[in-house]
C-alpha positions in Angstrom: -26.9 -11.8 4.2 -24.0 -13.0 2.1 -20.4 -13.2 3.4 -18.0 -10.8 1.6 -14.3 -11.7 2.1 -13.4 -8.1 1.7 -14.8 -7.5 5.2 -12.2 -9.8 6.7 -12.5 -12.0 9.7 -13.2 -9.2 12.2 -9.5 -8.7 13.0 -7.8 -5.3 12.9 -5.2 -6.4 10.4 -4.2 -3.7 7.9 -5.2 -4.2 4.3 -2.8 -4.2 1.3 -3.3 -1.2 -1.0 -2.8 -3.3 -4.1 -4.6 -6.6 -3.6 -7.1 -5.4 -1.0 -6.5 -8.4 1.3 -5.5 -8.3 4.9 -1.9 -8.3 5.9 -1.6 -10.7 8.8 1.1 -10.6 11.4 2.8 -13.6 9.8 3.2 -11.7 6.5 5.9 -9.2 5.6 4.7 -5.7 4.6 6.2 -2.6 3.3 5.0 1.0 3.6 5.2 2.9 0.2 4.9 6.7 0.2 4.1 8.7 -2.9 5.1 12.4 -2.9 1.7 13.6 -4.1 -0.2 11.3 -1.7 1.7 11.5 1.7 -1.3 10.5 3.8 -2.8 7.9 1.5 -6.0 9.8 0.8 -5.7 9.1 -3.0 -5.2 5.4 -2.3 -1.6 5.0 -3.2 0.5 5.6 -0.1 0.2 2.9 2.6 1.0 -0.7 3.5 1.5 -3.3 0.9 2.3 -7.0 1.1 6.0 -7.4 0.3 5.3 -9.1 -3.1 2.6 -6.5 -4.0 4.9 -3.6 -3.1 7.7 -4.1 -5.6 6.3 -2.2 -8.7 4.7 0.5 -6.5 8.0 1.0 -4.5 9.9 1.4 -7.8 7.3 3.9 -9.1 7.3 5.9 -5.8 11.1 6.0 -5.8 11.1 7.4 -9.4 8.5 10.0 -8.5 10.4 11.0 -5.4 13.5 11.5 -7.5 11.7 13.6 -10.0 10.1 15.7 -7.3 13.5 16.5 -5.9 14.9 17.5 -9.3 14.8 21.2 -10.1 14.0 22.1 -13.7 
């Protein structure tokens, strides 16, 4: 049986939604919430490494602003 790094090291660290790597306790993370995926079932909302989160946080912010806007 081959080792797959996506399985992690057996710890319960959360996984980054973008890079699919564990977020260890030493790393900073950010929760990003998308208005159409509040629970993360579509794979967007959730925890991201701080560096990975920047483009997604900007996109989520824009989408939140558009969802509040009445046309």
